C-alpha positions in Angstrom: 201.5 9.0 108.2 203.1 10.5 111.3 200.2 10.8 114.7 202.5 14.3 114.8 201.6 15.1 111.5 198.2 13.9 111.6 197.5 15.8 114.6 198.5 19.4 112.7 196.8 18.0 109.3 193.0 17.7 111.4 193.7 21.8 112.7 194.5 22.8 109.2 191.2 21.1 107.8 188.7 23.7 106.3 185.0 23.0 105.3 184.0 23.9 101.6 182.5 22.9 98.6 185.3 21.2 96.6 184.3 17.7 95.1 187.5 14.7 95.1 187.2 12.1 93.2 189.4 8.9 93.5 189.3 6.6 90.8 191.5 3.3 91.8 191.9 0.8 88.8 193.7 -2.1 90.9 196.7 -3.6 89.7 197.1 -0.6 87.3 200.8 -1.1 87.3 202.9 -3.8 84.9 205.6 -4.8 83.5 207.2 -5.3 79.7 206.3 -9.5 78.7 209.6 -9.0 76.8 212.7 -6.8 77.7 212.3 -3.6 76.1 208.6 -4.0 75.5 205.7 -1.9 76.5 203.7 -2.4 80.0 199.9 -3.4 79.7 199.8 0.4 80.2 201.8 1.5 77.6 200.2 -1.0 75.2 197.0 0.1 75.6 194.8 2.5 73.2 193.9 5.1 76.1 193.5 9.0 74.3 191.2 9.7 77.2 193.8 9.1 79.7 196.8 10.9 77.3 194.8 13.8 76.9 193.9 14.3 80.5 198.0 13.6 81.5 198.8 16.9 79.5 197.1 18.8 81.9 197.7 17.3 84.7 200.2 16.5 87.3 201.8 12.7 86.9 204.0 10.5 89.5 204.2 7.3 91.4 203.0 6.1 94.7 204.8 3.0 96.7 202.1 1.3 98.0 203.6 0.2 101.7 207.3 0.4 101.6 210.1 -0.3 99.2 210.3 -3.8 97.9 207.0 -4.9 99.7 204.8 -6.5 98.2 201.5 -5.3 99.5 197.9 -7.2 99.5 194.8 -5.1 98.8 193.9 -4.2 102.3 197.1 -2.6 103.4 197.7 -0.8 99.9 193.8 0.8 99.9 194.3 1.6 103.5 197.4 3.9 102.9 195.0 5.3 99.4 192.8 6.3 102.3 195.3 7.8 104.7 196.1 4.9 107.2 199.1 4.0 108.1 199.2 0.4 106.6 201.2 -1.0 109.4 199.5 0.6 112.4 196.3 -0.4 111.0 196.9 -3.8 109.5 193.2 -5.2 109.1 192.7 -8.7 108.0 190.8 -9.9 104.9 188.4 -11.9 106.8 187.5 -9.2 108.0 187.1 -6.9 105.2 185.2 -9.7 103.5 183.0 -9.7 106.4 182.0 -6.2 106.3 181.7 -6.4 102.8 178.9 -9.0 102.7 177.5 -6.9 105.7 178.2 -9.8 107.9 177.7 -8.7 111.2 180.8 -9.3 113.2 180.7 -9.8 117.0 183.8 -9.6 119.4 183.8 -13.3 119.9 184.6 -13.6 116.2 187.7 -14.5 114.1 187.1 -14.2 110.2 188.7 -15.4 107.4 188.6 -15.2 103.3 188.7 -18.1 101.8 189.1 -19.5 97.7 187.4 -22.5 96.6 190.4 -24.4 95.4 191.2 -27.0 93.1 193.5 -30.3 94.0 194.5 -33.0 92.3 194.3 -37.0 93.3 197.5 -36.2 95.5 196.3 -33.2 97.7 198.4 -31.1 95.2 196.8 -27.5 94.2 196.4 -27.1 90.2 194.1 -24.1 90.4 194.2 -21.7 93.3 191.3 -20.0 92.1 189.1 -22.9 90.8 188.9 -21.7 87.4 187.4 -18.7 88.8 183.9 -20.3 89.4 180.5 -18.5 89.3 179.0 -17.2 92.0 176.3 -19.7 91.7 178.7 -22.7 91.5 180.4 -21.2 94.5 176.8 -20.9 96.8 176.0 -24.5 95.8 179.3 -25.8 97.5 178.8 -23.5 100.3 175.5 -25.2 100.8 177.2 -28.0 101.0 179.3 -27.4 103.2 177.1 -25.9 105.6 175.1 -29.3 105.6 178.0 -30.9 106.5 180.6 -29.4 108.6 180.5 -30.2 112.0 181.7 -27.8 114.7 183.4 -28.7 118.3 181.2 -27.8 121.3 180.8 -24.4 121.8 182.0 -22.9 118.8 179.8 -21.7 115.5 181.0 -21.7 112.1 179.2 -19.3 109.4 180.3 -20.0 106.1 179.1 -17.3 103.1 179.6 -16.8 99.5 181.1 -13.8 98.7 181.6 -13.4 94.9 182.8 -15.9 91.9 185.4 -18.6 93.8 185.9 -16.1 97.4 183.9 -16.7 100.8 183.8 -15.9 104.3 184.1 -18.4 107.1 183.9 -17.0 110.6 184.3 -18.8 114.1 182.4 -17.9 116.8 183.0 -18.5 120.3 185.1 -17.8 123.5 189.0 -17.7 123.4 189.6 -17.6 119.9 192.2 -15.7 118.3 193.6 -14.5 114.9 197.0 -14.7 114.7 196.9 -18.0 112.6 199.0 -17.9 109.3 197.6 -18.1 106.0 196.6 -22.0 104.4 197.2 -20.5 101.2 201.0 -21.4 99.8 200.9 -19.0 97.1 202.1 -21.5 94.6 201.1 -24.5 92.6 202.1 -28.1 92.8 202.1 -28.2 96.1 199.7 -29.0 99.1 197.6 -26.7 100.9 199.3 -25.4 104.2 198.1 -26.2 107.9 196.7 -23.7 109.9 199.5 -22.8 112.3 199.4 -20.3 115.2 201.4 -17.6 115.0 201.9 -17.7 119.0 200.6 -19.8 121.6 196.9 -17.9 122.1 196.0 -19.1 118.7 196.8 -23.0 119.0 193.1 -23.7 119.9 191.8 -21.6 117.0 194.5 -23.1 114.8 193.4 -26.9 115.7 189.8 -25.7 114.8 190.5 -24.4 111.5 192.6 -27.4 110.5 189.3 -29.5 111.7 187.3 -27.2 109.4 189.6 -28.0 106.6 189.7 -31.3 106.7 186.2 -32.1 107.0 185.6 -29.7 103.8 188.2 -31.9 101.8 186.0 -34.6 102.4 182.6 -32.9 101.5 184.1 -31.1 98.4 186.0 -34.6 97.1 183.6 -35.5 94.5 184.1 -31.8 92.8 185.9 -31.6 89.8 186.7 -27.9 90.4 186.7 -25.9 93.9 187.5 -29.5 96.1 189.3 -27.9 98.6 189.3 -24.1 100.4 192.5 -22.1 101.3 192.3 -19.6 104.0 193.9 -16.8 104.6 193.6 -12.8 106.7 192.6 -14.2 109.7 191.6 -11.3 112.1 188.9 -10.1 114.7 187.2 -7.0 113.9 188.8 -3.4 115.6 187.0 -0.4 114.6 189.1 2.5 112.9 188.8 6.4 113.0 186.8 7.3 110.1 187.3 9.8 107.5 185.0 12.2 108.5 187.1 12.5 111.6 190.5 12.1 110.0 190.6 14.1 107.2 186.8 16.2 107.4 185.6 14.1 104.6 181.8 13.2 103.5 183.0 10.1 101.6 180.8 7.5 99.0 182.2 4.7 98.0 181.5 2.5 94.5 182.8 -1.0 94.4 181.6 -3.8 92.7 183.5 -6.9 94.9 182.3 -7.6 98.1 186.1 -6.9 100.2 186.4 -3.1 98.8 183.4 -2.1 100.1 184.4 -4.2 103.1 187.3 -1.6 103.0 185.4 1.7 102.5 182.9 0.7 105.3 185.7 -0.1 107.8 186.8 3.9 107.0 183.4 5.1 107.9 182.4 5.7 103.8 179.0 5.4 102.5 178.8 2.6 100.4 176.8 2.3 97.4 174.2 0.0 97.1 175.8 -3.1 94.5 176.8 -2.7 91.2 177.1 -4.9 88.4 178.9 -3.2 85.4 181.0 0.2 85.0 177.6 2.1 83.5 175.8 1.7 86.8 179.0 2.6 88.8 178.5 6.1 86.9 175.0 6.1 87.4 175.9 5.6 91.1 178.6 8.4 91.2 176.1 11.2 89.0 173.6 10.7 91.1 175.1 10.8 94.4 177.5 13.4 93.3 175.5 16.4 95.0 175.4 15.0 98.6 179.2 13.9 98.9 182.8 15.9 99.1 184.8 12.5 98.2 184.2 9.5 96.1 186.3 6.6 95.8 185.4 4.7 92.6 187.0 0.9 92.2 188.1 -0.6 89.3 188.5 -4.5 89.3 189.4 -5.8 86.2 192.9 -5.1 85.7 193.8 -6.8 88.4 191.9 -9.8 87.7 193.7 -9.6 84.2 196.7 -9.1 85.7 196.1 -12.0 88.1 195.8 -14.4 85.2 198.6 -13.4 83.7 196.9 -12.3 80.4 198.4 -9.5 78.9 195.9 -8.8 76.2 192.8 -9.0 78.5 194.6 -6.5 80.7 195.1 -4.3 77.8 191.4 -4.3 77.4 190.6 -3.9 80.6 192.2 -0.6 80.8 190.9 0.7 77.4 187.3 0.1 79.3 188.7 2.0 81.9 189.8 4.8 79.5 186.0 5.1 78.3 185.1 5.7 81.8 187.3 9.5 81.9 184.9 11.4 79.9 181.7 11.1 82.2 183.5 10.9 85.5 185.1 14.8 84.1 181.1 15.7 82.8 180.8 15.8 86.9 183.3 18.6 86.9 185.2 17.7 90.3 187.4 20.1 91.9 190.1 17.1 92.1 190.6 14.1 90.0 192.8 11.6 90.7 193.5 8.1 89.3 196.1 5.9 90.6 196.0 2.2 91.8 196.7 0.2 95.1 199.4 -1.8 94.0 200.9 -3.1 90.2 199.8 -6.9 89.0 201.5 -7.5 85.9 201.1 -10.0 83.9 204.2 -11.1 83.5 204.4 -12.4 87.5 200.6 -12.7 87.2 200.4 -11.9 90.9 200.4 -8.8 93.0 204.2 -7.0 93.0 206.2 -4.4 95.1 206.8 -1.8 92.2 205.3 1.8 92.5 202.1 2.7 90.9 201.4 5.3 88.5 198.9 8.5 89.6 197.7 11.0 87.9 196.0 14.2 89.3 194.2 17.0 88.0 193.2 19.9 89.5 192.9 23.9 88.7 196.2 24.0 90.9 198.2 20.9 89.5 201.5 21.5 88.3 201.5 20.3 84.7 203.7 17.4 83.6 203.8 17.8 80.0 203.6 14.3 79.3 201.6 13.3 76.2 200.9 9.7 77.2 199.7 8.4 80.9 202.1 5.9 81.3 204.8 4.1 84.1 207.5 5.7 82.4 206.0 9.4 82.2 205.1 8.6 85.7 208.4 8.1 86.6 209.3 11.8 85.3 206.6 13.5 86.4 206.4 16.5 89.0 204.7 14.5 92.0 208.1 12.0 91.8 207.9 9.1 94.2 205.6 9.2 97.1 204.3 6.8 99.7 200.6 5.7 98.8 199.6 7.4 102.2 200.5 10.9 101.2 198.2 11.0 98.4 195.1 12.4 101.1 196.5 15.2 102.2 198.1 15.8 98.7 194.3 15.7 97.5 193.1 18.1 100.4 195.5 20.3 99.4 194.4 20.9 95.6 190.6 20.8 96.9 191.6 23.6 99.4 190.4 21.9 102.3 193.7 22.6 104.0 194.5 26.1 105.8 198.4 27.4 105.7 200.3 25.7 108.7 202.3 28.5 111.2 202.4 32.2 110.7 
């Protein structure tokens, strides 16, 4: 968002008792598997969302920019009202914050996946079959016991969840300007860590030594015998949502990275939950204390990345069943959208705009009979950048005064 607009927005902020709930269905947007067929959202049985769509505003959000496929980090920051190009945070920092790892100014953090390679070193599974968190922990213990860091460098290896982990290098003169080692495809070897510029060459060399040692340590594993690293970064604090938008925000997310994103922008993060029932109980129990609530739903993205159309449809139907319990809280504003699209037809994030539903007493009605990408495309909210969502939510919550005479 333009900083001039941001400055005006701060002057317009007004405190009241309104409450906003933002439900982010990760990767919700989809595509037909065959020409003319339904998207995952269109194929799902969603009576609650469809009924809500008739009395709400619909539209589409462009996560980052036209044709740009976003990662979860920049896509979420845009939803929280932060320009994703100005505040481009590496995934390693987000994972570290998500598991409460205490990062220091001497650290470079990176997210890693346990992956599986064949006897020739070519990738056959970038997520190691989504191994369990327990299997992750066992492999992490092996790595910790076997990795020998170079002199003057500390290496921390942490389990995050399932196949995901965190690597932190700590030492003087380290730089996070390093290209990812994940080639984002199969049948090819992992990429070497390469410095973006000369300042990071020392750090890239350390990373390549780490990867080589990890491959040797994990070579006897049937799954998860390699690590892929991405999102190298140093931690730089951001202005909080309280400072920017005047909201007292509470976050509920099962996956560490999204908890890290929420913590990065100053939200209070709920204790870890493991089911949608726990999520709803956490939302209900904390509803009196806060005025902005971020609730994250992951399954739509995971099933999209798996390319499993039926499973993503089932995840959307599970999401639909959450809606009545959320609305029982009578929020002043309720919005449902996605950080990005993850169509099963692509089995990865995509550049497509994401559906948006906004419900408040002051919204212009769409008149649609279903919540779907096609109905959202014709809705009164139109196509807008995701970074504009926060001011729109504040306006519908009557938290913005009039600008000018």
